[in-house]
VEXBADO-817130 format. One record per residue: y, z, x of N, C-alpha, C in turn. Coordinates in steps of 0.05 Angstrom, whole numbers, plus 5000, padded with zeros to 4 digits. Last residue first. Layout:
YZXYZXYZX...
This chain:
674809171147676509131132676308881131672309331202671209381173672309261146676309421229675609251238673909211210679510051208680609701206679009381212674810291216676210201193677509931189675510281278673010171262673610121238680610511285680510331291678210091280679511131266680810831248680910641264675611191306674711171282677011031265679311111345677810971349675610961322682911631337684511381341681611061339679912001343681211961313681411681311679112121395676511981376677711901355684312101415683011821420680111771404685212641389686512371384686012171392683913101379681412951393682812731384686713521366687913481392685713251408685613681321688313401314687013411348678513671322680813761311682913521320672213481285674313411295676213581297666313741298668213821280671413721298660413441316662913491331664213621305655413201320655313431319658113591327655412581313656312851337656313071336652712501264652912351286653012451315655312891226652312801237652312701257661012891244660113181241656113051240662012371234663212511260660912711258661612401175659812201191659712281218665312731153662712801166660812591172669712401164670212631180666812711176669011951132669111861166668512141178668312151088665712021099665911991121673312231079671812491078669112391091678211921121676412031095674612201099683612221164681012051165679912041129687512481180687912181167685712071173687513011184687312821203687912601203688213211133689513411154689413151184683312931105686112911101687912991121679213281132679313001141682112881133680313811117680713751140681013481149679713691060682113811068682613751099674013581057675713391054678613531060671214021084672213801092673713641097672514381036673514391066673514241079669514140999672114250997673314201022664314181022666213931019669113911019663714711023664714671046665214321043664714860974666814930985666614831011659914570943661814490942664014580959654614421002655514620972658314550978650313831006653214001017653014160992646713400988645913760993648313971003648312940994648013040970647913310972648012771049650212741035650012731015642512821057644312991074646612871064638612551017639012911024641012911034640112021027641012161003641012441001637911901078641211921079641912041041632312091064633512281088637212291081631811621034631111931022632012031045631611221067633511181046634211511035628611391114630711321120633111341099623711221068624211521077627211501091624510611059624810871044625311211045624310411111625910501098626610591074620210481155620910651138622910641121617209801133617510031151618910301139618409311115619109531100620409741122619308711152617708911138619509141129623908171143622408421166620808561136630708221134628708021135626508201146633208771097633808551104631008371112633609251061632509291089632709041096634209001018636109171021635809201050632408291014633308541005633908711018637107770995635307921025635608191010641307310980638807460963636807640983643807061010644707210985643407440974640806851049643207091055643807241036633906751012636606601028638806871033628706830993630606911011632706751034627806450950628706690945629806960966625006070957627106010951629606240951619706130952620706100985624006040981619006160898618506410919620306370943621305760851619905750868620206000890622906170787624805970807621606000825617806070729620106300745620506140767613506040702615505820699618406000714608706310723610806310696612706210688602106080741605305980735607206130715597206090725598206290750601106210749595405400712594305660724595505850736598804920673598205030710597505370705599204860626596504870636596804980662604204880612603305100608600005090613608704540658607004530640605304790635615204880654613704800669611504820644620704430634619904730625617204660640627404190654624004150652622904400656633504160621631404260646628804290640637203500615635003770603634103840621
């Protein structure tokens, strides 16, 4: 039978000990350490991925499919390097696909 906390203990709500919360399974989204600019980066990430007009998103999806990439992989290449991949960029496309295989 689980032990109930002593109601006479001031300031205790009967929850788990806080020291045990920072295990590998229960780390906050920003990991260990201070939050820093976490929320600013999260808002910028959300804005970058959601502010694309539908026509551009469709065009990117078609180009990505023609290159054998996902929409996210193709768009990330544009965000990170400012390059629109072409069929002649075989080395870069192969590197992206290799990174995909490593992530699985």
